[in-house]
C-alpha positions in Angstrom: 23.9 27.4 21.0 20.1 26.4 20.1 18.5 28.3 17.8 15.4 30.7 18.5 12.1 28.9 17.2 11.4 31.1 14.1 8.1 34.0 14.3 7.4 32.6 11.2 8.0 29.1 9.6 9.5 28.3 6.4 7.4 25.5 6.6 4.6 24.0 8.1 3.7 20.3 7.5 -0.1 19.3 8.9 0.1 15.8 9.7 3.2 13.6 10.8 2.7 10.5 8.7 5.7 9.3 6.2 4.8 11.8 4.0 4.5 14.8 6.2 7.9 13.6 8.0 9.3 13.2 5.2 9.0 16.5 3.8 10.1 18.0 7.0 13.4 16.6 7.0 14.0 17.2 3.0 13.4 20.8 4.3 15.9 20.7 7.0 18.2 19.2 4.8 18.4 22.6 2.9 18.4 24.5 6.5 14.8 25.7 6.3 12.8 26.2 9.9 9.9 23.6 9.8 6.9 23.3 12.1 5.0 20.0 12.3 1.5 20.0 13.5 0.3 16.3 14.9 -3.4 15.9 16.6 -3.0 12.0 16.8 -0.3 9.7 16.3 3.5 10.5 14.9 3.8 8.2 12.1 -0.1 8.0 11.0 -1.9 5.3 9.2 1.5 4.4 7.3 3.1 3.6 10.9 0.0 3.0 13.4 -3.1 1.4 11.7 -1.8 0.6 8.3 1.4 -0.4 6.7 3.4 -1.1 9.4 1.2 -2.7 11.8 -0.5 -4.6 9.7 2.8 -6.0 7.9 4.3 -6.9 11.1 1.1 -9.1 11.3 1.6 -10.5 8.1 5.0 -11.5 8.6 4.2 -13.3 11.8 1.2 -15.3 10.2 3.9 -16.1 7.3 6.0 -17.2 9.9 3.3 -19.2 11.7 1.7 -20.7 8.2 5.4 -21.9 7.2 6.0 -23.5 10.9 2.8 -25.5 10.7 3.9 -27.0 7.2 3.9 -30.9 7.0 5.6 -31.3 3.4 9.1 -30.5 3.9 10.2 -32.9 5.9 9.7 -31.8 9.5 6.9 -31.2 11.8 6.6 -28.9 14.8 4.6 -30.2 17.6 2.4 -28.3 20.3 2.0 -25.2 17.7 0.3 -22.6 19.5 -0.6 -18.5 18.7 -2.0 -16.4 21.3 -3.5 -13.2 19.6 -2.7 -10.6 22.6 0.5 -11.9 22.5 1.1 -11.2 18.8 -1.0 -7.8 19.2 1.7 -6.9 22.1 4.5 -7.8 19.0 2.7 -5.3 17.0 2.4 -2.4 18.8 6.6 -2.9 19.9 7.1 -2.5 16.4 4.9 0.3 16.0 6.5 2.2 18.9 9.9 1.3 17.5 9.4 3.3 14.1 7.3 5.9 16.3 10.2 6.4 18.6 12.6 6.5 15.8 10.8 9.3 14.0 10.1 11.2 17.1 13.9 11.1 18.4 15.0 12.5 15.1 12.5 15.4 15.5 13.9 16.2 18.9 17.2 15.8 18.0 16.9 18.8 15.8 14.4 20.9 17.8 15.5 24.3 18.4 16.0 23.4 22.0 18.8 21.5 20.8 19.7 22.0 17.3 22.2 24.8 16.7 22.3 24.2 12.8 21.4 26.3 9.7 17.2 25.1 10.0 15.3 23.3 12.6 12.3 21.0 13.4 9.1 22.1 15.7 6.6 20.0 16.7 3.4 21.2 18.3 0.6 18.7 19.6 -2.9 19.3 18.2 -4.8 19.9 15.1 -4.3 22.6 12.6 -6.9 24.7 10.8 -6.1 27.5 8.2 -7.0 30.9 9.0 -5.5 32.3 6.0 -2.7 31.6 3.3 -0.1 32.1 6.1 -1.4 31.1 9.3 -3.5 28.0 11.1 -5.0 27.9 14.1 -3.4 24.6 16.4 -6.2 23.2 18.8 -4.1 21.2 21.4 -6.7 18.0 22.9 -7.0 20.2 25.9 -8.6 22.7 23.7 -5.7 25.2 24.3 -4.8 27.2 21.0 -2.2 29.1 19.5 -1.2 30.7 16.0 1.4 29.1 13.6 2.6 31.1 10.7 4.7 29.7 7.8 5.5 30.8 4.3 4.6 27.8 3.2 2.0 24.9 3.8 2.3 21.2 3.0 -1.4 18.9 4.0 -0.4 15.3 4.8 -3.4 14.7 7.4 -3.6 11.0 5.8 -6.7 9.0 5.4 -9.2 7.0 7.6 -11.3 3.7 6.7 -14.1 4.4 4.8 -17.3 3.0 6.1 -20.8 2.0 4.9 -23.6 4.1 5.7 -25.9 1.3 6.8 -23.5 -0.6 9.2 -22.2 0.9 12.6 -18.5 0.2 13.3 -18.3 -0.3 17.0 -14.7 -2.0 17.3 -15.9 -4.4 19.4 -17.6 -7.2 16.5 -17.6 -4.7 13.5 -14.6 -3.2 13.1 -12.6 -1.4 10.1 -8.6 -1.6 9.2 -7.9 0.9 11.9 -9.6 -1.6 14.7 -9.2 -4.9 13.5 -6.1 -5.5 15.7 -7.8 -4.4 18.8 -9.0 -8.3 18.9 -8.8 -9.9 22.7 -8.5 -13.3 20.8 -8.8 -14.7 17.4 -12.6 -14.9 16.2 -14.0 -18.3 15.5 -15.6 -17.2 12.3 -14.8 -13.5 10.4 -16.5 -11.9 7.7 -14.6 -9.6 5.4 -16.4 -7.1 3.7 -13.8 -5.9 0.4 -12.1 -7.7 -1.6 -9.8 -5.1 -2.4 -5.9 -5.2 -1.3 -6.9 -4.3 2.7 -9.3 -7.0 2.4 -7.7 -10.1 0.6 -4.3 -8.8 2.9 -6.5 -9.3 6.3 -8.0 -12.4 4.5 -4.6 -13.7 4.2 -3.3 -13.0 7.8 -6.0 -14.8 9.4 -6.4 -17.4 7.2 -2.4 -18.1 7.8 -3.0 -18.7 11.3 -5.4 -21.2 11.1 -7.9 -20.2 13.6 -10.3 -18.8 12.0 -12.6 -19.5 9.2 -12.8 -16.5 6.7 -15.4 -15.2 4.6 -14.5 -12.8 2.2 -17.0 -10.6 0.2 -16.4 -9.3 -3.2 -19.2 -7.3 -5.0 -17.2 -8.1 -8.4 -16.5 -11.4 -10.4 -13.5 -11.6 -9.2 -11.5 -9.9 -6.4 -9.1 -7.1 -7.2 -10.8 -6.4 -10.6 -8.4 -3.8 -11.4 -5.7 -6.0 -11.9 -5.4 -8.6 -15.0 -7.6 -11.6 -14.7 -4.4 -13.8 -14.2 -3.1 -12.0 -11.6 -6.8 -11.7 -9.5 -7.2 -15.5 -10.4 -4.1 -16.6 -9.0 -4.8 -14.7 -5.6 -8.2 -15.5 -5.6 -7.6 -19.3 -5.7 -4.7 -19.1 -3.2 -7.2 -17.8 -0.5 -9.2 -20.5 -1.0 -6.3 -22.8 -1.1 -5.6 -21.6 2.3 -9.3 -22.0 3.5 -10.8 -18.4 2.8 -14.5 -19.0 1.2 -15.1 -15.8 -1.0 -18.4 -14.8 -2.1 -18.3 -13.2 -5.4 -20.8 -10.8 -6.9 -22.5 -9.9 -3.4 -23.6 -6.9 -1.5 -24.1 -6.5 1.7 -27.3 -6.0 2.9 -27.5 -5.9 6.5 -25.0 -7.3 9.6 -27.8 -8.4 12.4 -26.1 -8.2 15.9 -27.4 -11.3 18.0 -26.3 -11.6 21.9 -23.4 -14.1 20.6 -23.4 -13.9 17.1 -23.8 -11.6 14.1 -25.8 -12.4 10.9 -24.2 -11.2 7.8 -27.6 -10.7 4.8 -26.0 -11.5 1.7 -27.6 -10.6 -1.6 -26.3 -12.3 -4.7 -26.6 -10.9 -8.6 -28.6 -13.8 -9.5 -31.2 -13.1 -7.2 -30.5 -15.3 -4.1 -29.9 -14.1 -0.5 -28.0 -15.9 2.3 -27.1 -15.1 5.9 -24.1 -16.4 7.0 -23.4 -16.4 11.2 -20.1 -14.8 12.2 -18.3 -13.8 15.1 -16.9 -10.7 14.2 -16.9 -8.4 10.8 -14.2 -6.4 9.2 -15.3 -3.5 7.1 -12.5 -2.9 4.3 -14.0 -0.8 1.6 -11.5 1.6 1.5 -10.0 4.9 2.5 -11.3 8.5 2.2 -8.9 11.7 3.1 -8.7 13.5 6.5 -9.4 16.4 5.7 -12.4 18.0 7.5 -10.9 20.1 10.3 -8.8 21.9 7.9 -11.1 24.4 7.3 -10.1 24.5 3.9 -13.0 27.3 2.5 -10.5 29.9 4.6 -8.2 29.7 1.8 -10.6 29.1 -1.1 -9.6 25.4 -1.3 -12.5 23.3 -2.6 -12.3 19.3 -3.0 -12.2 17.3 -5.9 -15.5 15.3 -6.8 -13.5 12.3 -5.3 -12.9 14.3 -1.9 -9.4 14.5 -2.5 -7.4 17.7 -2.5 -6.8 19.2 -6.2 -2.8 19.3 -6.7 -0.8 19.9 -10.0 2.0 17.8 -11.3 4.3 19.5 -8.9 1.8 18.8 -5.7 1.1 22.5 -5.2 -2.8 23.1 -4.8 -2.3 27.2 -5.3 1.2 29.5 -4.1 2.5 28.4 -0.8 -0.2 25.4 -0.5 0.9 21.6 -1.0 -0.4 18.5 -0.3 0.8 14.9 -0.3 -0.2 11.5 0.3 -3.3 9.9 1.1 -5.3 13.2 0.8 -4.2 13.6 -3.0 -5.7 11.9 -5.5 -2.7 9.0 -6.6 -2.8 5.8 -4.9 -2.5 5.7 -1.1 1.0 3.8 -0.8 3.7 5.0 2.1 6.1 5.4 -0.8 4.1 7.4 -2.9 3.3 10.0 0.1 7.0 10.0 0.7 8.0 11.2 -2.5 5.4 13.7 -2.7 5.9 14.9 0.3 10.1 15.5 -0.8 9.3 16.5 -3.9 6.7 19.0 -2.4 9.6 20.9 -0.6 11.8 21.0 -3.4 9.2 22.7 -5.8 8.3 25.3 -3.1 12.2 25.9 -2.2 12.8 26.3 -5.9 15.4 23.2 -6.4 13.5 20.2 -8.1 16.1 18.7 -10.8 13.2 16.3 -12.7 9.5 16.0 -13.0 7.6 13.8 -10.3 7.0 10.4 -12.1 4.6 7.7 -11.0 4.6 5.3 -13.8 7.5 3.3 -12.1 6.4 3.6 -8.6 6.3 -0.5 -7.4 4.0 -1.8 -4.6 3.4 -4.9 -2.9 0.4 -6.4 -1.9 1.1 -8.8 1.1 -0.9 -12.1 0.2 0.2 -15.7 0.3 2.7 -15.5 -1.6 3.5 -11.7 -1.7 2.8 -9.6 -5.2 4.8 -7.2 -6.2 4.0 -4.8 -9.1 5.3 -1.8 -11.2 4.0 -0.1 -14.1 1.0 -0.8 -16.6 -0.7 -4.2 -16.5 -2.5 -5.6 -19.5 -5.7 -3.7 -19.0 -4.1 -0.5 -18.8 -2.3 -1.0 -21.8 -5.6 -1.9 -23.8 -7.4 1.1 -22.6 -4.2 3.7 -23.6 -4.1 1.4 -26.8 -0.5 0.8 -26.6 0.2 -2.3 -28.6 2.4 -4.7 -26.2 4.2 -7.9 -26.3 3.7 -9.6 -22.6 5.6 -12.7 -21.4 4.9 -15.5 -18.5 7.5 -17.7 -16.5 6.4 -19.7 -13.5 8.4 -19.9 -10.1 7.8 -24.0 -10.7 11.2 -23.7 -13.6 13.0 -21.2 -10.9 15.6 -23.0 -9.3 15.7 -21.0 -6.0 12.1 -21.2 -6.0 12.5 -25.3 -6.4 14.8 -25.3 -3.7 12.6 -23.1 -1.0 10.0 -25.5 -1.9 7.8 -22.5 -3.1 6.6 -23.2 -6.6 3.2 -21.1 -6.7 3.9 -17.9 -8.2 5.3 -16.3 -11.5 7.1 -13.1 -13.0 5.1 -11.6 -15.8 6.4 -8.4 -17.9 4.8 -6.0 -20.8 6.9 -4.7 -23.3 5.8 -2.4 -25.9 5.6 -3.9 -29.2 8.1 -1.8 -31.4 11.7 -1.7 -32.3 12.4 -0.3 -28.8 10.6 -3.0 -26.8 10.5 -0.4 -23.8 9.8 -2.2 -20.6 5.9 -1.2 -19.4 5.4 -2.9 -16.3 5.6 -6.5 -14.4 3.5 -8.3 -12.2 5.7 -10.9 -9.8 4.1 -13.4 -7.2 6.1 -15.2 -5.2 9.2 -15.5 -2.5 11.3 -12.1 -2.4 9.1 -10.4 -5.3 8.9 -7.2 -3.3 12.8 -7.2 -3.7 13.4 -8.4 -7.3 10.7 -5.9 -8.8 12.9 -3.1 -8.3 15.2 -4.0 -11.1 12.6 -3.7 -13.3 11.7 -0.3 -11.7 15.4 1.3 -12.3 15.1 -0.2 -15.6 11.8 1.4 -16.4 13.0 4.8 -14.6 15.9 4.5 -17.1 13.7 4.1 -20.5 15.7 0.7 -21.0 14.9 -1.6 -24.0 14.6 -5.1 -23.7 17.8 -6.1 -25.2 20.1 -3.6 -23.2 18.4 -5.2 -20.4 19.5 -8.4 -21.1 23.5 -7.5 -20.9 23.1 -8.0 -17.1 23.6 -11.6 -15.5 21.6 -12.7 -12.4 23.3 -14.4 -9.9 22.6 -18.4 -9.0 20.6 -19.5 -7.6 18.2 -16.5 -6.9 14.7 -16.1 -7.1 15.6 -12.5 -9.9 16.4 -15.4 -12.6 12.7 -15.3 -12.9 13.1 -12.3 -14.7 16.0 -12.7 -16.5 14.4 -15.6 -18.1 11.1 -14.0 -18.5 13.3 -10.9 -20.5 14.7 -14.2 -22.7 11.3 -15.6 -23.3 10.3 -12.4 -24.9 13.6 -12.8 -27.1 12.8 -16.3 -27.9 16.3 -16.6 -25.9 15.0 -18.7 -23.0 16.9 -21.8 -21.3 13.7 -23.4 -21.1 11.1 -23.6 -23.9 7.1 -23.0 -23.8 6.9 -25.8 -26.1 8.2 -28.3 -23.3 6.6 -26.3 -20.4 3.1 -24.9 -21.9 1.7 -24.8 -18.7 4.6 -22.5 -16.9 5.5 -20.2 -20.1 3.5 -18.1 -22.8 3.9 -15.3 -24.7 1.5 -13.4 -26.4 1.4 -10.2 -28.1 -1.6 -7.3 -28.3 -2.5 -4.7 -30.8 -5.7 -2.4 -30.9 -6.6 -3.4 -34.4 -6.3 -7.3 -34.1 -6.7 -7.7 -30.4 -4.3 -11.1 -29.1 -2.3 -13.1 -31.6 0.2 -15.6 -30.7 
């Protein structure tokens, strides 16, 4: 028999993005009655506007880019692309994931499921009344009160805007609206050279229908990464036809009847006006918190505008937060991990502390880039002595077979007896898969010599990791003396800086 909807839920999750959904299902695992409150799209930015939608577009662009190549012994003729058809494919992918999530929610609803717990979905926006109740306002303005013993805020984020530029989603877009285009713009200005901006620069340049301009207010894109990686990504974007404006600030965008005039001011004092057909504002994202009535429960945002959580994702007893509303990197895997961990903490069954240092990520460029752990800049900021090795894909048999020589593996280890794995950056085919071997080893706090006991399959892209690790031990099959452009190793310590 179906169970009754409880008057007081064990957990109320506000926001059904990846983090909120993962948290609800983890609570269901242990027999809890959960209420999910969602006023917009099931899946949130992680599915509808962000990770899934944009990465579907990236996959399509990569396929088109590969099909249009003429250096592999084949040539496709009559190759065309239709933006509206692409958008329908992206929409189909989004709907598939949304309905998977919704189907599971309905499967475990009290109307259907007679297990030890349940999941109830309420459509509307939640606002706190007190520590144990919220008011849910539906789109038709109907209101109801939801009571719970615990709350998890996972309302996600929205694109950050520019005060002097109005996004209309008609000629000036943000990342939530760029896929609403009816056709490829002939010329596109992307404002912001962070991960989002560079990913869309990759997507549109891969399709070869749009002249892409990328505005970078620093002297290099992705300045938080090491210079060799940011230079590698920037060079590949330029090779793909992207024109990058470094050390430039957007002064204004002037709308003309049939185009936009983008006015740029450069650090050296000169200005430039660029004519384009569309602009994408990609200057980061900010938490969705305005409708929550946080003052009712005595919660103030941090200086960065995020919710102040502790190491257990807890803001105050009974109120937790996960995902983009917290201070950590805005990634789907982090949101899911935090949501699951928050549930374990609130119900008292945590087994180990939450760790971020080995959380891997992907940047969808051409080629893809994967990362885990510290980079060199972070090691130097923390004054950690380290050794670092670089091994190019040009020496990897699988990459040679794939005719995909652009890319590398870079691994950092501590410069001590243990030689602990500190971080890795990988660029090239299958980078997002091969990096997991290092992430798992980092989680086990494994030293370099123990790692080298494993033998990788041949031919595989993961052999680049094996050879990079061997390089750190001076045991690589190919030697840096013979291939100085493709292999290198060096060390750094706070006292003397770099040494070879």
